KOLMI-208554 format. One record per residue (C-alpha): x negated, y negated, z; residue number from 1. Coordinates in steps of 0.001 Angstrom, whole numbers, plus 524288, in hexadecimal, padded with zeros to 5 digits. Each point is the difference from the previous one (the first is absolute). Layout:
[r [X; Y; Z]; NUM] ...
END
This chain:
[r [D0D19; 5CA74; 84F6E]; 1] [r [80E56; 8000A; 7FE1D]; 2] [r [80AA2; 7FDA6; 809B2]; 3] [r [7F725; 7FA48; 80A30]; 4] [r [8042B; 7FC0C; 80C81]; 5] [r [80A3E; 808AA; 803ED]; 6] [r [7F900; 807B1; 80A4E]; 7] [r [7FE78; 7FC8D; 80DFB]; 8] [r [7F349; 8058E; 80070]; 9] [r [7F7D3; 7F756; 7F5D1]; 10] [r [7F395; 807E3; 8011B]; 11] [r [8057A; 80CAD; 7FD02]; 12] [r [80832; 7FAE2; 7F3D1]; 13] [r [7F387; 7F939; 7FC12]; 14] [r [7F7FF; 80CCF; 800E8]; 15] [r [80A35; 807C5; 7F90F]; 16] [r [80060; 7F7A1; 7F44C]; 17] [r [7F1A6; 7FF97; 7FFDA]; 18] [r [7FE56; 81010; 8008B]; 19] [r [80C41; 8059B; 7FBBE]; 20] [r [808E6; 7FFA5; 7F23B]; 21] [r [80B81; 7FDC1; 809F3]; 22] [r [8064B; 802C8; 80CD7]; 23] [r [80444; 80DBB; 7FB23]; 24] [r [7F134; 801AE; 7FD8A]; 25] [r [7FCA7; 7FDB1; 80C22]; 26] [r [80ADD; 80786; 8079C]; 27] [r [7FB7D; 80B3B; 7F652]; 28] [r [7F1C7; 7FE77; 80546]; 29] [r [8051D; 7FF55; 80E8D]; 30] [r [80929; 80BC5; 7FDB1]; 31] [r [80C7A; 7F7DF; 80567]; 32] [r [80BAA; 7FC24; 7F893]; 33] [r [80077; 7F44F; 7F951]; 34] [r [80C7B; 7FAB2; 80753]; 35] [r [7F603; 802E2; 80AE6]; 36] [r [7F5C6; 7F64C; 7FC0D]; 37] [r [80A16; 7F4E3; 7FC97]; 38] [r [809C4; 80050; 80CF8]; 39] [r [7F203; 7FE9D; 8078F]; 40] [r [7FB75; 7F52F; 7F5EB]; 41] [r [80C99; 7F8C8; 80178]; 42] [r [80051; 80060; 80E5E]; 43] [r [80D63; 80702; 7FEAF]; 44] [r [7FCCE; 80BD4; 80870]; 45] [r [7F308; 804F5; 807D3]; 46] [r [7F7E9; 80AFC; 7FD1E]; 47] [r [7F952; 80BEE; 80633]; 48] [r [7F207; 7FF1B; 80536]; 49] [r [7FE9E; 80B68; 7F6C1]; 50] [r [802FC; 7F6C2; 7F4B4]; 51] [r [7F8D1; 7F439; 80524]; 52] [r [7F2B9; 80862; 8007E]; 53] [r [80320; 8055E; 7F268]; 54] [r [800B3; 7F103; 7FB9C]; 55] [r [7F402; 7FD60; 80847]; 56] [r [7F862; 80AF8; 7FBE3]; 57] [r [80361; 7FD1A; 7F059]; 58] [r [7FCE7; 7F178; 8007A]; 59] [r [7F4DD; 80043; 808E7]; 60] [r [804EB; 7F562; 80813]; 61] [r [800E4; 7FD04; 81070]; 62] [r [80EBA; 8004E; 80432]; 63] [r [7FD87; 7F22F; 802DA]; 64] [r [7FE11; 7FB98; 7F280]; 65] [r [80829; 808F5; 7F95D]; 66] [r [80C77; 7FCAF; 8079D]; 67] [r [7FD4F; 7F1BC; 802AD]; 68] [r [80D66; 7F919; 7FCAF]; 69] [r [80103; 7F39B; 7F7EC]; 70] [r [8018B; 7F44F; 808F6]; 71] [r [80844; 7F986; 7F5C1]; 72] [r [80A73; 803DB; 7F658]; 73] [r [7FCA8; 80296; 7F27E]; 74] [r [8099E; 7F6CE; 7FCA7]; 75] [r [7FA37; 7F508; 8085F]; 76] [r [7F1D9; 80283; 7F93A]; 77] [r [806DC; 7FDB7; 7F39A]; 78] [r [8055E; 7F416; 8042D]; 79] [r [7F2E0; 7FC11; 805E9]; 80] [r [7F9F6; 80140; 7F204]; 81] [r [7F93D; 80DC4; 801EB]; 82] [r [7F681; 806C6; 808D2]; 83] [r [7F3DE; 7FA44; 7FB6B]; 84] [r [80044; 7F4CB; 80B7E]; 85] [r [804BB; 80892; 80B59]; 86] [r [7F810; 80C41; 80498]; 87] [r [80A8F; 80871; 8053E]; 88] [r [7FAD5; 80DD1; 7FEF6]; 89] [r [7F19D; 7FE13; 8053B]; 90] 
END
């Protein structure tokens, strides 16, 4: 998984890297612009219920699981030695 840990939604990010070739591939699957997915995942901007419904339909996740936010920043996780000791996304 390249560039892992940049999203505020780790479950969605993980799903995308496991099931798609890229963020662009995922965006194409749900029929939205690449930038729409990137800005949502970075937390720079919200989105519409329509886009959320498309994401949930494609991933098969519940809203609560898909959009659960990191409790700790990726930088802090790196400083702690990785996520193996810390279950942040369950």
